[in-house]
FIMI-362931 format. One line per 8 residues: for each residue x, y, z of C-alpha. Coordinates in steps of 0.5 Angstrom, whole numbers. Example, Ala and Ser with C-alpha at 12.3 -4.5 7.8 and 13.67 -1.06 7.14 Angstrom:
25:-9:16; 27:-2:14
//
This chain:
-25:27:-116; -20:28:-122; -24:31:-128; -21:28:-135; -26:31:-139; -32:36:-140; -39:34:-142; -44:38:-146
-51:36:-148; -55:39:-154; -61:35:-154; -59:28:-156; -52:30:-157; -47:29:-152; -40:32:-154; -34:30:-149
-28:35:-149; -22:32:-146; -18:36:-141; -12:31:-142; -10:27:-148; -3:25:-147; -5:17:-147; -9:18:-153
-16:18:-149; -20:21:-155; -17:17:-160; -18:10:-156; -25:13:-154; -27:14:-162; -24:8:-164; -28:4:-159
-34:7:-160; -34:6:-167; -32:-1:-167; -37:-3:-161; -43:1:-165; -41:-3:-171; -41:-9:-169; -46:-9:-162
-51:-3:-164; -54:0:-158; -49:-3:-153; -45:4:-153; -47:11:-155; -47:12:-163; -41:16:-165; -43:22:-169
-37:27:-170; -30:28:-168; -25:33:-168; -19:29:-166; -13:34:-168; -16:40:-164; -13:42:-157; -17:40:-153
-20:35:-158; -27:33:-158; -32:27:-159; -39:28:-160; -44:22:-159; -51:20:-158; -54:21:-151; -56:14:-149
-62:12:-144; -61:10:-137; -59:11:-130; -52:9:-127; -52:3:-123; -50:4:-116; -50:0:-109; -51:-8:-110
-54:-11:-116; -61:-14:-117; -61:-20:-120; -64:-17:-126; -58:-12:-126; -53:-17:-126; -56:-21:-131; -56:-15:-136
-49:-13:-134; -46:-20:-135; -50:-19:-142; -47:-12:-144; -40:-15:-142; -40:-21:-146; -43:-17:-152; -37:-12:-151
-32:-18:-151; -35:-20:-158; -33:-14:-161; -27:-15:-166; -21:-11:-163; -16:-12:-168; -16:-4:-170; -15:-2:-163
-9:-8:-162; -6:-5:-168; -6:2:-165; -5:0:-158; -2:-7:-157; -3:-11:-151; 2:-10:-145; 2:-13:-138
-1:-9:-132; 5:-10:-127; 7:-2:-127; 0:-1:-123; 3:-6:-118; 9:-2:-118; 6:4:-116; 5:1:-109
12:-3:-108; 16:2:-111; 13:7:-106; 15:9:-99; 13:4:-94; 7:6:-90; 9:8:-83; 6:2:-79
-1:-2:-78; -4:-6:-83; -2:-2:-89; 5:-4:-87; 3:-11:-87; 0:-11:-93; 6:-7:-97; 11:-12:-94
6:-18:-97; 6:-14:-103; 13:-14:-104; 14:-21:-103; 9:-23:-108; 14:-21:-113; 18:-27:-112; 12:-31:-113
9:-34:-119; 3:-28:-121; 8:-23:-124; 11:-28:-129; 4:-31:-130; 1:-24:-132; 7:-22:-136; 5:-27:-141
0:-25:-146; -7:-28:-145; -10:-33:-150; -17:-30:-150; -16:-22:-152; -22:-18:-152; -24:-10:-153; -23:-8:-146
-26:-2:-143; -22:-2:-137; -25:3:-133; -31:0:-129; -33:5:-125; -41:4:-123; -43:10:-126; -40:8:-133
-46:2:-133; -53:5:-135; -59:1:-133; -65:3:-136; -69:-2:-133; -68:-7:-138; -61:-7:-140; -54:-4:-139
-51:0:-143; -43:2:-143; -40:9:-143; -33:12:-142; -28:9:-147; -22:14:-145; -18:8:-142; -20:3:-148
-15:-2:-150; -14:-10:-151; -15:-14:-145; -17:-21:-143; -24:-23:-139; -20:-25:-133; -16:-18:-132; -23:-14:-134
-26:-18:-128; -21:-16:-124; -21:-9:-125; -28:-9:-124; -28:-13:-118; -23:-9:-114; -26:-2:-116; -28:2:-110
-35:3:-113; -37:-4:-113; -35:-5:-105; -43:-6:-104; -43:-11:-110; -42:-19:-109; -37:-19:-114; -35:-26:-113
-42:-29:-115; -41:-24:-121; -35:-26:-123; -37:-34:-123; -42:-32:-128; -36:-32:-133; -32:-38:-136; -25:-35:-134
-18:-37:-132; -19:-37:-124; -11:-37:-123; -11:-31:-127; -17:-27:-124; -14:-28:-117; -7:-26:-119; -10:-20:-123
-14:-18:-117; -8:-18:-112; -5:-13:-117; -11:-8:-118; -12:-9:-110; -5:-6:-109; -6:0:-114; -12:2:-110
-8:1:-103; -3:6:-107; -8:11:-108; -12:11:-101; -5:12:-97; -4:19:-95; -2:23:-101; -5:18:-106
-10:21:-111; -16:18:-108; -15:19:-100; -18:25:-99; -25:23:-102; -26:17:-98; -27:16:-91; -22:15:-85
-20:8:-85; -21:7:-92; -13:5:-93; -14:0:-87; -20:-3:-90; -16:-4:-97; -10:-7:-94; -14:-12:-90
-17:-13:-97; -10:-14:-100; -8:-18:-95; -14:-23:-95; -13:-24:-103; -5:-25:-102; -7:-30:-97; -13:-33:-101
//
């Protein structure tokens, strides 16, 4: 697992010390926590203190209750996560947009198609289909700035959603950026930690552009295939055959 930070807990205070911060991880997190706590108190940890110029920088926040979601959602968990995401997307995000303006995610698809072609089998077939994808309508669609922009958390690992039996709270905003609901749902749908979850049913709870959602899901499925191929940073911590499974998933999405 790639560790981007170290955590220290002292009573009700949690301090995050960043191992790397070249993408402004500490600044993104501090800004997002302040915005979300100001407008949706209780949804995220309360930002308490920060040393943003230290090396390494630190952010201190409150400890929030709950256990990470895992496996398939119960109906109550699905409703609570829906409510949490809807609340996050209501948070005014102009301050975040000023520092980190919206940009498309096509670079994540290029991680696959600009890389070497797999030797054969399903990964090679999926790679070829991904190369052809660039000639279709999806890339141009995803280049266009969305009309509905939101504060995006952009790291939907299930461990970042804490369930206390009643509600879901959201943690870890190192990757926070201006996004849109369809893209956020696509990132969530294609994250490896949600493979036991019926993400189709979950996404259906939201009123989003279905074509943009599908285009973004294809893009993020490409990203994960690259990470699962030999030499990818997720290859060693997933079971044998994970790349073939991901290639089949990408092919299904591309032929959907």
